[in-house]
ChimeraX commands (.cxc) that place a marker at each C-alpha (Angstrom):
marker #1 position 0.42,0.16,0.15 radius 0.5
marker #1 position 1.42,3.41,-1.13 radius 0.5
marker #1 position 1.86,5.88,1.85 radius 0.5
marker #1 position -0.86,8.48,0.88 radius 0.5
marker #1 position -3.30,5.39,0.94 radius 0.5
marker #1 position -2.81,4.76,4.09 radius 0.5
marker #1 position -6.05,6.51,6.25 radius 0.5
marker #1 position -4.14,7.91,9.27 radius 0.5
marker #1 position -1.80,9.58,6.46 radius 0.5
marker #1 position -4.54,11.30,4.59 radius 0.5
marker #1 position -6.58,12.24,7.72 radius 0.5
marker #1 position -3.12,13.82,9.28 radius 0.5
marker #1 position -2.80,14.97,5.65 radius 0.5
marker #1 position -5.83,16.97,5.83 radius 0.5
marker #1 position -5.39,17.93,9.18 radius 0.5
marker #1 position -2.13,20.21,8.56 radius 0.5
marker #1 position -3.72,21.74,5.46 radius 0.5
marker #1 position -6.87,22.59,7.23 radius 0.5
marker #1 position -4.75,24.29,10.11 radius 0.5
marker #1 position -2.98,26.30,6.94 radius 0.5
marker #1 position -6.26,27.79,6.19 radius 0.5
marker #1 position -7.78,28.48,9.60 radius 0.5
marker #1 position -4.86,30.18,11.24 radius 0.5
marker #1 position -3.60,32.01,7.70 radius 0.5
marker #1 position -3.29,35.87,8.02 radius 0.5
marker #1 position -2.78,35.41,11.84 radius 0.5
marker #1 position -0.28,37.51,13.51 radius 0.5
marker #1 position 1.07,38.13,16.48 radius 0.5
marker #1 position -0.12,41.51,18.72 radius 0.5
marker #1 position 0.96,44.36,17.58 radius 0.5
marker #1 position 2.88,45.58,20.90 radius 0.5
marker #1 position 4.22,41.71,21.41 radius 0.5
marker #1 position 7.48,41.86,22.55 radius 0.5
marker #1 position 10.57,39.85,24.23 radius 0.5
marker #1 position 14.00,40.25,25.35 radius 0.5
marker #1 position 16.12,40.87,22.78 radius 0.5
marker #1 position 19.42,39.11,25.14 radius 0.5
marker #1 position 17.09,36.01,25.52 radius 0.5
marker #1 position 14.83,35.79,22.24 radius 0.5
marker #1 position 15.91,37.18,19.42 radius 0.5
marker #1 position 16.19,41.27,17.70 radius 0.5
marker #1 position 13.47,43.71,16.18 radius 0.5
marker #1 position 13.91,42.27,12.76 radius 0.5
marker #1 position 12.65,38.78,13.67 radius 0.5
marker #1 position 10.12,39.92,16.41 radius 0.5
marker #1 position 8.94,42.25,13.14 radius 0.5
marker #1 position 8.65,38.51,11.54 radius 0.5
marker #1 position 5.57,37.19,13.92 radius 0.5
marker #1 position 4.18,40.98,13.07 radius 0.5
marker #1 position 3.72,39.77,9.42 radius 0.5
marker #1 position 1.21,36.95,8.48 radius 0.5
marker #1 position 1.76,33.95,6.39 radius 0.5
marker #1 position 6.29,33.90,6.77 radius 0.5
marker #1 position 7.85,30.84,6.73 radius 0.5
marker #1 position 10.04,31.45,9.89 radius 0.5
marker #1 position 14.19,29.91,10.01 radius 0.5
marker #1 position 13.77,26.32,11.91 radius 0.5
marker #1 position 15.87,27.95,15.10 radius 0.5
marker #1 position 13.41,31.85,15.27 radius 0.5
marker #1 position 10.91,28.82,14.87 radius 0.5
marker #1 position 12.02,27.11,18.64 radius 0.5
marker #1 position 13.13,29.96,20.05 radius 0.5
marker #1 position 9.08,31.29,19.12 radius 0.5
marker #1 position 7.27,28.33,20.67 radius 0.5
marker #1 position 9.99,27.78,23.65 radius 0.5
marker #1 position 9.44,31.21,25.10 radius 0.5
marker #1 position 7.57,31.04,28.29 radius 0.5
marker #1 position 6.88,35.01,28.54 radius 0.5
marker #1 position 4.83,36.59,25.93 radius 0.5
marker #1 position 2.51,38.74,26.57 radius 0.5
marker #1 position -0.18,37.47,24.04 radius 0.5
marker #1 position 1.27,33.62,23.94 radius 0.5
marker #1 position -2.37,32.47,22.10 radius 0.5
marker #1 position -1.49,34.93,19.34 radius 0.5
marker #1 position 1.72,34.31,18.70 radius 0.5
marker #1 position 0.80,30.71,18.98 radius 0.5
marker #1 position -1.59,30.93,15.62 radius 0.5
marker #1 position 0.57,33.00,14.31 radius 0.5
marker #1 position 3.33,29.78,13.95 radius 0.5
marker #1 position 0.77,26.85,14.39 radius 0.5
marker #1 position 0.76,25.93,10.70 radius 0.5
marker #1 position 4.42,25.86,10.31 radius 0.5
marker #1 position 5.06,24.62,13.78 radius 0.5
marker #1 position 2.73,21.38,13.51 radius 0.5
marker #1 position 4.23,20.25,10.60 radius 0.5
marker #1 position 7.76,20.26,11.98 radius 0.5
marker #1 position 6.56,18.40,14.96 radius 0.5
marker #1 position 5.12,15.91,12.23 radius 0.5
marker #1 position 8.43,15.75,10.88 radius 0.5
marker #1 position 10.17,15.18,14.50 radius 0.5
marker #1 position 12.26,18.35,13.68 radius 0.5
marker #1 position 10.87,20.11,17.17 radius 0.5
marker #1 position 14.15,19.34,18.82 radius 0.5
marker #1 position 12.63,20.43,22.14 radius 0.5
marker #1 position 15.44,21.10,25.08 radius 0.5
marker #1 position 13.89,18.25,27.05 radius 0.5
marker #1 position 11.28,15.84,26.32 radius 0.5
marker #1 position 8.17,16.68,23.68 radius 0.5
marker #1 position 6.12,17.24,26.38 radius 0.5
marker #1 position 7.78,21.15,26.59 radius 0.5
marker #1 position 5.75,21.54,22.89 radius 0.5
marker #1 position 2.72,20.46,24.66 radius 0.5
marker #1 position 3.47,23.11,27.20 radius 0.5
marker #1 position 3.67,25.68,24.50 radius 0.5
marker #1 position -0.40,24.61,23.36 radius 0.5
marker #1 position -1.12,24.56,27.13 radius 0.5
marker #1 position -0.22,28.15,27.55 radius 0.5
marker #1 position -1.88,28.94,24.45 radius 0.5
marker #1 position -5.20,27.98,25.92 radius 0.5
marker #1 position -6.37,26.69,22.64 radius 0.5
marker #1 position -9.55,24.97,23.99 radius 0.5
marker #1 position -11.00,28.74,24.45 radius 0.5
marker #1 position -10.32,29.54,21.13 radius 0.5
marker #1 position -13.25,30.34,18.92 radius 0.5
marker #1 position -14.58,27.15,17.42 radius 0.5
marker #1 position -12.96,26.62,14.03 radius 0.5
marker #1 position -10.10,27.10,15.76 radius 0.5
marker #1 position -9.91,24.89,18.08 radius 0.5
marker #1 position -11.70,22.47,16.50 radius 0.5
marker #1 position -8.59,22.73,13.66 radius 0.5
marker #1 position -6.57,22.25,16.97 radius 0.5
marker #1 position -7.51,19.39,18.07 radius 0.5
marker #1 position -8.20,17.68,14.67 radius 0.5
marker #1 position -4.87,17.96,14.29 radius 0.5
marker #1 position -3.43,16.61,17.56 radius 0.5
marker #1 position -6.19,13.93,17.11 radius 0.5
marker #1 position -4.48,12.96,13.84 radius 0.5
marker #1 position -1.17,12.65,14.57 radius 0.5
marker #1 position -2.00,10.42,17.57 radius 0.5
marker #1 position -3.43,7.93,15.41 radius 0.5
marker #1 position -0.85,8.20,12.78 radius 0.5
marker #1 position 2.04,7.63,14.97 radius 0.5
marker #1 position -0.15,4.66,16.46 radius 0.5
marker #1 position -0.66,2.90,12.45 radius 0.5
marker #1 position 1.39,4.14,10.25 radius 0.5
marker #1 position 4.94,2.00,9.91 radius 0.5
marker #1 position 6.66,5.66,8.80 radius 0.5
marker #1 position 5.64,7.55,11.55 radius 0.5
marker #1 position 8.62,10.13,12.23 radius 0.5
marker #1 position 8.04,10.45,16.13 radius 0.5
marker #1 position 7.48,7.41,18.59 radius 0.5
marker #1 position 3.51,7.09,19.57 radius 0.5
marker #1 position 4.79,7.51,23.08 radius 0.5
marker #1 position 6.22,11.38,22.55 radius 0.5
marker #1 position 3.42,11.94,20.54 radius 0.5
marker #1 position 1.53,10.72,23.74 radius 0.5
marker #1 position 3.01,12.95,25.80 radius 0.5
marker #1 position 2.92,16.39,23.62 radius 0.5
marker #1 position -0.81,15.28,23.50 radius 0.5
marker #1 position -1.51,14.93,27.25 radius 0.5
marker #1 position 0.66,18.27,27.50 radius 0.5
marker #1 position -1.33,20.17,25.07 radius 0.5
marker #1 position -4.76,19.35,26.97 radius 0.5
marker #1 position -4.39,18.79,30.17 radius 0.5
marker #1 position -6.33,15.35,29.92 radius 0.5
marker #1 position -5.44,11.22,28.79 radius 0.5
marker #1 position -8.82,10.76,28.61 radius 0.5
marker #1 position -9.51,11.72,24.33 radius 0.5
marker #1 position -6.31,9.74,23.67 radius 0.5
marker #1 position -6.33,6.36,25.76 radius 0.5
marker #1 position -9.88,6.64,23.66 radius 0.5
marker #1 position -8.00,6.67,20.88 radius 0.5
marker #1 position -5.94,3.82,21.65 radius 0.5
marker #1 position -8.47,1.35,22.62 radius 0.5
marker #1 position -10.20,2.11,19.34 radius 0.5
marker #1 position -6.55,1.21,16.86 radius 0.5
marker #1 position -6.60,-2.36,18.12 radius 0.5
marker #1 position -4.06,-4.01,15.29 radius 0.5
marker #1 position -0.74,-5.80,15.56 radius 0.5
marker #1 position 1.00,-2.15,15.01 radius 0.5
marker #1 position -1.27,-0.25,17.57 radius 0.5
marker #1 position -0.06,-2.84,20.00 radius 0.5
marker #1 position 3.81,-2.78,19.37 radius 0.5
marker #1 position 3.63,0.74,19.80 radius 0.5
marker #1 position 1.73,0.07,23.19 radius 0.5
marker #1 position 4.40,-1.90,24.28 radius 0.5
marker #1 position 7.28,0.24,23.36 radius 0.5
marker #1 position 5.22,2.81,25.81 radius 0.5
marker #1 position 5.19,0.20,28.46 radius 0.5
marker #1 position 9.02,-0.50,28.10 radius 0.5
marker #1 position 9.41,3.01,27.99 radius 0.5
marker #1 position 7.47,4.09,30.99 radius 0.5
marker #1 position 7.19,1.04,34.04 radius 0.5
marker #1 position 10.54,2.74,35.13 radius 0.5
marker #1 position 8.57,5.83,36.33 radius 0.5
marker #1 position 5.52,4.23,36.67 radius 0.5
marker #1 position 7.02,1.55,39.24 radius 0.5
marker #1 position 8.91,4.44,41.33 radius 0.5
marker #1 position 5.21,5.81,41.70 radius 0.5
marker #1 position 6.31,8.67,38.86 radius 0.5
marker #1 position 5.17,10.07,35.74 radius 0.5
marker #1 position 7.35,9.24,33.01 radius 0.5
marker #1 position 7.09,13.18,31.82 radius 0.5
marker #1 position 7.11,16.38,33.12 radius 0.5
marker #1 position 4.38,18.64,34.20 radius 0.5
marker #1 position 5.64,22.24,34.38 radius 0.5
marker #1 position 2.26,23.68,33.55 radius 0.5
marker #1 position 0.37,24.61,36.54 radius 0.5
marker #1 position -2.72,23.58,35.83 radius 0.5
marker #1 position -2.10,19.85,35.06 radius 0.5
marker #1 position -2.67,17.50,37.99 radius 0.5
marker #1 position 0.34,15.36,37.99 radius 0.5
marker #1 position -0.96,12.53,40.09 radius 0.5
marker #1 position -4.23,12.47,38.67 radius 0.5
marker #1 position -2.63,12.04,35.32 radius 0.5
marker #1 position -0.33,9.48,36.32 radius 0.5
marker #1 position -3.55,7.72,38.66 radius 0.5
marker #1 position -5.26,7.46,35.19 radius 0.5
marker #1 position -2.73,5.93,33.11 radius 0.5
marker #1 position -1.72,3.36,35.63 radius 0.5
marker #1 position -5.74,2.36,35.92 radius 0.5
marker #1 position -5.84,2.14,32.18 radius 0.5
marker #1 position -2.92,-0.03,31.35 radius 0.5
marker #1 position -3.98,-2.26,34.38 radius 0.5
marker #1 position -7.38,-2.74,32.35 radius 0.5
marker #1 position -6.34,-2.46,28.65 radius 0.5
marker #1 position -2.55,-3.27,28.35 radius 0.5
marker #1 position -2.26,-7.31,29.72 radius 0.5
marker #1 position -3.66,-9.13,26.71 radius 0.5
marker #1 position -2.60,-6.60,24.06 radius 0.5
marker #1 position 1.52,-6.84,25.70 radius 0.5
marker #1 position 0.66,-10.86,25.13 radius 0.5
marker #1 position -0.59,-10.07,21.44 radius 0.5
marker #1 position 1.82,-8.18,20.53 radius 0.5
marker #1 position 4.74,-9.95,21.43 radius 0.5
marker #1 position 6.64,-8.28,24.87 radius 0.5
marker #1 position 8.76,-10.22,26.78 radius 0.5
marker #1 position 6.84,-11.81,29.80 radius 0.5
marker #1 position 9.15,-9.16,31.83 radius 0.5
marker #1 position 7.56,-6.10,30.73 radius 0.5
marker #1 position 4.34,-7.92,31.26 radius 0.5
marker #1 position 5.19,-8.44,35.10 radius 0.5
marker #1 position 6.25,-5.10,35.72 radius 0.5
marker #1 position 2.82,-4.24,34.25 radius 0.5
marker #1 position 1.16,-5.86,36.48 radius 0.5
marker #1 position 3.24,-5.38,39.55 radius 0.5
marker #1 position 1.66,-1.72,38.92 radius 0.5
marker #1 position -1.91,-2.72,40.70 radius 0.5
marker #1 position 0.16,-3.84,43.36 radius 0.5
marker #1 position 1.42,-1.00,46.46 radius 0.5
marker #1 position 4.24,-0.75,49.12 radius 0.5
marker #1 position 5.61,-3.88,50.29 radius 0.5
marker #1 position 3.32,-6.76,47.93 radius 0.5
marker #1 position 5.01,-4.59,44.59 radius 0.5
marker #1 position 8.87,-4.70,46.36 radius 0.5
marker #1 position 8.59,-8.34,47.34 radius 0.5
marker #1 position 6.96,-9.73,44.45 radius 0.5
marker #1 position 9.61,-12.19,42.70 radius 0.5
marker #1 position 8.97,-10.56,39.79 radius 0.5
marker #1 position 10.34,-7.10,40.87 radius 0.5
marker #1 position 13.17,-5.76,38.85 radius 0.5
marker #1 position 14.86,-4.52,41.62 radius 0.5
marker #1 position 14.44,-0.56,40.39 radius 0.5
marker #1 position 16.44,1.68,42.65 radius 0.5
marker #1 position 15.10,5.29,42.92 radius 0.5
marker link #1:1,2 radius 0.2
marker link #1:2,3 radius 0.2
marker link #1:3,4 radius 0.2
marker link #1:4,5 radius 0.2
marker link #1:5,6 radius 0.2
marker link #1:6,7 radius 0.2
marker link #1:7,8 radius 0.2
marker link #1:8,9 radius 0.2
marker link #1:9,10 radius 0.2
marker link #1:10,11 radius 0.2
marker link #1:11,12 radius 0.2
marker link #1:12,13 radius 0.2
marker link #1:13,14 radius 0.2
marker link #1:14,15 radius 0.2
marker link #1:15,16 radius 0.2
marker link #1:16,17 radius 0.2
marker link #1:17,18 radius 0.2
marker link #1:18,19 radius 0.2
marker link #1:19,20 radius 0.2
marker link #1:20,21 radius 0.2
marker link #1:21,22 radius 0.2
marker link #1:22,23 radius 0.2
marker link #1:23,24 radius 0.2
marker link #1:24,25 radius 0.2
marker link #1:25,26 radius 0.2
marker link #1:26,27 radius 0.2
marker link #1:27,28 radius 0.2
marker link #1:28,29 radius 0.2
marker link #1:29,30 radius 0.2
marker link #1:30,31 radius 0.2
marker link #1:31,32 radius 0.2
marker link #1:32,33 radius 0.2
marker link #1:33,34 radius 0.2
marker link #1:34,35 radius 0.2
marker link #1:35,36 radius 0.2
marker link #1:36,37 radius 0.2
marker link #1:37,38 radius 0.2
marker link #1:38,39 radius 0.2
marker link #1:39,40 radius 0.2
marker link #1:40,41 radius 0.2
marker link #1:41,42 radius 0.2
marker link #1:42,43 radius 0.2
marker link #1:43,44 radius 0.2
marker link #1:44,45 radius 0.2
marker link #1:45,46 radius 0.2
marker link #1:46,47 radius 0.2
marker link #1:47,48 radius 0.2
marker link #1:48,49 radius 0.2
marker link #1:49,50 radius 0.2
marker link #1:50,51 radius 0.2
marker link #1:51,52 radius 0.2
marker link #1:52,53 radius 0.2
marker link #1:53,54 radius 0.2
marker link #1:54,55 radius 0.2
marker link #1:55,56 radius 0.2
marker link #1:56,57 radius 0.2
marker link #1:57,58 radius 0.2
marker link #1:58,59 radius 0.2
marker link #1:59,60 radius 0.2
marker link #1:60,61 radius 0.2
marker link #1:61,62 radius 0.2
marker link #1:62,63 radius 0.2
marker link #1:63,64 radius 0.2
marker link #1:64,65 radius 0.2
marker link #1:65,66 radius 0.2
marker link #1:66,67 radius 0.2
marker link #1:67,68 radius 0.2
marker link #1:68,69 radius 0.2
marker link #1:69,70 radius 0.2
marker link #1:70,71 radius 0.2
marker link #1:71,72 radius 0.2
marker link #1:72,73 radius 0.2
marker link #1:73,74 radius 0.2
marker link #1:74,75 radius 0.2
marker link #1:75,76 radius 0.2
marker link #1:76,77 radius 0.2
marker link #1:77,78 radius 0.2
marker link #1:78,79 radius 0.2
marker link #1:79,80 radius 0.2
marker link #1:80,81 radius 0.2
marker link #1:81,82 radius 0.2
marker link #1:82,83 radius 0.2
marker link #1:83,84 radius 0.2
marker link #1:84,85 radius 0.2
marker link #1:85,86 radius 0.2
marker link #1:86,87 radius 0.2
marker link #1:87,88 radius 0.2
marker link #1:88,89 radius 0.2
marker link #1:89,90 radius 0.2
marker link #1:90,91 radius 0.2
marker link #1:91,92 radius 0.2
marker link #1:92,93 radius 0.2
marker link #1:93,94 radius 0.2
marker link #1:94,95 radius 0.2
marker link #1:95,96 radius 0.2
marker link #1:96,97 radius 0.2
marker link #1:97,98 radius 0.2
marker link #1:98,99 radius 0.2
marker link #1:99,100 radius 0.2
marker link #1:100,101 radius 0.2
marker link #1:101,102 radius 0.2
marker link #1:102,103 radius 0.2
marker link #1:103,104 radius 0.2
marker link #1:104,105 radius 0.2
marker link #1:105,106 radius 0.2
marker link #1:106,107 radius 0.2
marker link #1:107,108 radius 0.2
marker link #1:108,109 radius 0.2
marker link #1:109,110 radius 0.2
marker link #1:110,111 radius 0.2
marker link #1:111,112 radius 0.2
marker link #1:112,113 radius 0.2
marker link #1:113,114 radius 0.2
marker link #1:114,115 radius 0.2
marker link #1:115,116 radius 0.2
marker link #1:116,117 radius 0.2
marker link #1:117,118 radius 0.2
marker link #1:118,119 radius 0.2
marker link #1:119,120 radius 0.2
marker link #1:120,121 radius 0.2
marker link #1:121,122 radius 0.2
marker link #1:122,123 radius 0.2
marker link #1:123,124 radius 0.2
marker link #1:124,125 radius 0.2
marker link #1:125,126 radius 0.2
marker link #1:126,127 radius 0.2
marker link #1:127,128 radius 0.2
marker link #1:128,129 radius 0.2
marker link #1:129,130 radius 0.2
marker link #1:130,131 radius 0.2
marker link #1:131,132 radius 0.2
marker link #1:132,133 radius 0.2
marker link #1:133,134 radius 0.2
marker link #1:134,135 radius 0.2
marker link #1:135,136 radius 0.2
marker link #1:136,137 radius 0.2
marker link #1:137,138 radius 0.2
marker link #1:138,139 radius 0.2
marker link #1:139,140 radius 0.2
marker link #1:140,141 radius 0.2
marker link #1:141,142 radius 0.2
marker link #1:142,143 radius 0.2
marker link #1:143,144 radius 0.2
marker link #1:144,145 radius 0.2
marker link #1:145,146 radius 0.2
marker link #1:146,147 radius 0.2
marker link #1:147,148 radius 0.2
marker link #1:148,149 radius 0.2
marker link #1:149,150 radius 0.2
marker link #1:150,151 radius 0.2
marker link #1:151,152 radius 0.2
marker link #1:152,153 radius 0.2
marker link #1:153,154 radius 0.2
marker link #1:154,155 radius 0.2
marker link #1:155,156 radius 0.2
marker link #1:156,157 radius 0.2
marker link #1:157,158 radius 0.2
marker link #1:158,159 radius 0.2
marker link #1:159,160 radius 0.2
marker link #1:160,161 radius 0.2
marker link #1:161,162 radius 0.2
marker link #1:162,163 radius 0.2
marker link #1:163,164 radius 0.2
marker link #1:164,165 radius 0.2
marker link #1:165,166 radius 0.2
marker link #1:166,167 radius 0.2
marker link #1:167,168 radius 0.2
marker link #1:168,169 radius 0.2
marker link #1:169,170 radius 0.2
marker link #1:170,171 radius 0.2
marker link #1:171,172 radius 0.2
marker link #1:172,173 radius 0.2
marker link #1:173,174 radius 0.2
marker link #1:174,175 radius 0.2
marker link #1:175,176 radius 0.2
marker link #1:176,177 radius 0.2
marker link #1:177,178 radius 0.2
marker link #1:178,179 radius 0.2
marker link #1:179,180 radius 0.2
marker link #1:180,181 radius 0.2
marker link #1:181,182 radius 0.2
marker link #1:182,183 radius 0.2
marker link #1:183,184 radius 0.2
marker link #1:184,185 radius 0.2
marker link #1:185,186 radius 0.2
marker link #1:186,187 radius 0.2
marker link #1:187,188 radius 0.2
marker link #1:188,189 radius 0.2
marker link #1:189,190 radius 0.2
marker link #1:190,191 radius 0.2
marker link #1:191,192 radius 0.2
marker link #1:192,193 radius 0.2
marker link #1:193,194 radius 0.2
marker link #1:194,195 radius 0.2
marker link #1:195,196 radius 0.2
marker link #1:196,197 radius 0.2
marker link #1:197,198 radius 0.2
marker link #1:198,199 radius 0.2
marker link #1:199,200 radius 0.2
marker link #1:200,201 radius 0.2
marker link #1:201,202 radius 0.2
marker link #1:202,203 radius 0.2
marker link #1:203,204 radius 0.2
marker link #1:204,205 radius 0.2
marker link #1:205,206 radius 0.2
marker link #1:206,207 radius 0.2
marker link #1:207,208 radius 0.2
marker link #1:208,209 radius 0.2
marker link #1:209,210 radius 0.2
marker link #1:210,211 radius 0.2
marker link #1:211,212 radius 0.2
marker link #1:212,213 radius 0.2
marker link #1:213,214 radius 0.2
marker link #1:214,215 radius 0.2
marker link #1:215,216 radius 0.2
marker link #1:216,217 radius 0.2
marker link #1:217,218 radius 0.2
marker link #1:218,219 radius 0.2
marker link #1:219,220 radius 0.2
marker link #1:220,221 radius 0.2
marker link #1:221,222 radius 0.2
marker link #1:222,223 radius 0.2
marker link #1:223,224 radius 0.2
marker link #1:224,225 radius 0.2
marker link #1:225,226 radius 0.2
marker link #1:226,227 radius 0.2
marker link #1:227,228 radius 0.2
marker link #1:228,229 radius 0.2
marker link #1:229,230 radius 0.2
marker link #1:230,231 radius 0.2
marker link #1:231,232 radius 0.2
marker link #1:232,233 radius 0.2
marker link #1:233,234 radius 0.2
marker link #1:234,235 radius 0.2
marker link #1:235,236 radius 0.2
marker link #1:236,237 radius 0.2
marker link #1:237,238 radius 0.2
marker link #1:238,239 radius 0.2
marker link #1:239,240 radius 0.2
marker link #1:240,241 radius 0.2
marker link #1:241,242 radius 0.2
marker link #1:242,243 radius 0.2
marker link #1:243,244 radius 0.2
marker link #1:244,245 radius 0.2
marker link #1:245,246 radius 0.2
marker link #1:246,247 radius 0.2
marker link #1:247,248 radius 0.2
marker link #1:248,249 radius 0.2
marker link #1:249,250 radius 0.2
marker link #1:250,251 radius 0.2
marker link #1:251,252 radius 0.2
marker link #1:252,253 radius 0.2
marker link #1:253,254 radius 0.2
marker link #1:254,255 radius 0.2
view
């Protein structure tokens, strides 16, 4: 099957095109400014106030990473079509994990934008997430896309629902890959990524993720061919305290 024939790829392409149409002509606020020493100079700032001009990669990165815009939402709308394409291509280059890009979305409070704009962002996130689960040529690992979507939205529910609906072998493999990435932090009662946006509840996110893994992961891990060792580590999430540490399959993690 040609890549263009894959439904998830077509959906993602349509979502990216819709972002371009929806946010065409957007600019930063006319009075927007930033520190010349830490962000960039007047010529670069003027580009954010000029619609539909592509930013060079380093300027784009500095723009979405900056946390001190007066009107972050306007800046995010200005860069969003290009930013989304960079994310999908795996070229975002965050300083930490991809959750950092999610913080940029969260700071923009995109869910409060006009319906057409918010729906466009929501569809992009869902389309990218499903593509990462079902396209063998996806540029970004699914567990990183999941984290990005979680931090962009402040919730796990919609993304876990998508994962439940995608039940093929590749999606199950993506679950095994995610479980392998996450089990160490989860078994230490932590969340496997950093939560920096003050409105997001780290303990609540971890509890929801663990509950979902315990409910949905066991059979899918077996079907994916995941090792018995990994299957036991996810099972151990259902135990607490001494019961977990004294289980014969405790991996001996030190925290």
